[in-house]
C-alpha positions in Angstrom: -56.9 91.7 38.9 -55.2 90.0 36.1 -55.2 92.2 33.0 -55.9 89.0 30.8 -58.7 88.2 32.7 -60.4 91.9 32.6 -59.8 92.0 28.8 -61.4 88.6 28.4 -64.3 89.5 30.7 -64.8 92.7 28.8 -65.1 90.9 25.5 -67.3 88.0 26.9 -69.8 90.7 28.5 -69.9 92.8 25.0 -70.4 89.5 23.2 -73.0 88.4 25.6 -74.9 91.3 25.4 -74.8 91.8 21.7 -76.1 88.1 21.4 -79.1 88.9 23.8 -80.0 91.8 21.7 -79.7 90.2 18.4 -81.9 87.4 19.8 -84.3 89.8 20.8 -84.3 91.8 17.9 -84.8 88.6 15.7 -87.7 87.8 17.7 -89.3 91.1 17.0 -88.5 90.9 13.2 -90.1 87.4 13.3 -92.8 87.3 10.6 -91.9 90.5 9.2 -90.4 91.3 5.5 -87.2 92.8 6.4 -84.1 91.9 4.1 -81.7 92.8 7.3 -82.7 89.4 9.0 -80.4 87.1 7.6 -77.1 89.5 8.1 -78.5 89.7 11.8 -78.5 86.0 12.1 -74.9 86.0 10.7 -73.9 88.4 13.0 -75.4 86.7 16.0 -73.6 83.5 15.1 -70.4 85.5 15.3 -71.0 86.9 18.5 -72.2 83.5 19.7 -68.7 82.3 18.8 -66.8 84.9 20.5 -68.9 84.6 23.8 -68.6 80.9 23.8 -64.7 80.7 23.0 -64.0 83.6 25.4 -66.2 81.8 28.2 -63.8 78.9 27.7 -60.8 80.8 27.9 -62.1 82.5 31.2 -63.0 79.3 32.7 -59.3 78.0 31.9 -58.2 80.9 34.0 -60.6 80.1 36.8 -62.8 83.4 36.4 -66.1 83.8 37.4 -68.3 84.7 34.5 -70.2 88.0 35.1 -73.5 88.6 33.2 -74.9 91.8 32.4 -77.6 92.7 34.9 -81.2 92.1 34.4 -81.9 95.9 34.2 -79.5 96.1 31.4 -81.3 93.4 29.5 -84.7 94.7 30.3 -83.7 98.1 28.9 -82.1 96.8 25.8 -85.3 94.5 25.1 -87.6 97.5 25.7 -85.7 99.7 23.4 -85.6 97.1 20.8 -89.1 96.5 21.0 -89.9 100.4 20.9 -87.6 100.8 17.9 -89.1 98.1 15.9 -92.8 99.5 16.6 -91.9 102.9 15.6 -90.0 102.0 12.4 -89.0 98.3 11.5 -87.4 99.4 8.0 -84.1 97.8 7.2 -82.4 101.1 7.4 -83.8 101.8 11.0 -82.7 98.4 12.4 -79.2 98.9 10.5 -78.9 102.5 12.0 -79.5 100.9 15.7 -77.4 98.0 15.1 -74.5 100.2 13.9 -74.8 102.5 16.9 -74.7 99.5 19.4 -71.9 97.7 17.7 -69.9 101.2 17.2 -70.2 101.7 21.1 -68.8 98.3 21.9 -66.3 98.8 19.3 -65.0 102.3 20.7 -64.6 100.7 24.2 -62.9 97.6 22.5 -60.5 99.9 21.0 -59.8 101.8 24.1 -59.3 98.2 26.1 -56.8 97.2 23.4 -54.9 100.3 23.8 -55.0 100.0 27.7 -54.0 96.4 28.0 -51.5 96.2 25.0 -48.4 96.0 27.0 -49.7 94.1 29.8 -51.6 91.0 28.4 -50.3 87.9 26.5 -50.0 87.9 22.8 -52.8 85.2 22.5 -55.4 87.1 24.3 -54.3 90.5 22.7 -54.8 88.9 19.2 -58.1 87.6 20.3 -59.2 91.2 21.5 -58.0 92.6 18.0 -59.8 90.0 16.3 -63.0 90.8 18.0 -62.5 94.2 17.1 -62.1 93.4 13.5 -65.2 91.6 13.7 -67.3 94.4 14.9 -65.7 97.0 12.3 -66.5 94.5 9.7 -70.3 94.0 11.1 -70.5 97.9 11.0 -69.5 98.0 7.3 -71.8 95.3 6.2 -74.7 97.1 8.1 -74.1 100.3 6.2 -75.5 98.9 2.9 -79.1 98.9 4.7 -79.0 102.5 5.5 
């Protein structure tokens, strides 16, 4: 498979799953008095942008879009619901988000190193931009810990 497509598919899947989980978290926090809600909405908008723009790039390359499995989404939804029920404090929500974004960030860093020599500059810059977006969100969420 084309390395450009592989890298973009990873970004698409990560951004899609992050979008899904943030939407679920915001549903769970609806009506609660959390200060972290606005930053979550901003992060969601960023992930939606990466998902949508990466989708366009993949469609131009005639790639099939691969979504996360229903089981992965159900697991994420149940995990979020459980977290919010047990402790919906801003610190707990920030901790959960930081852990999730960090996992994606670590994987993105590996992908960048793996594909660095084999993908075109535009896609590599897009991947690096996405990675920086993840790191920036982790830093922004730390103030809620």
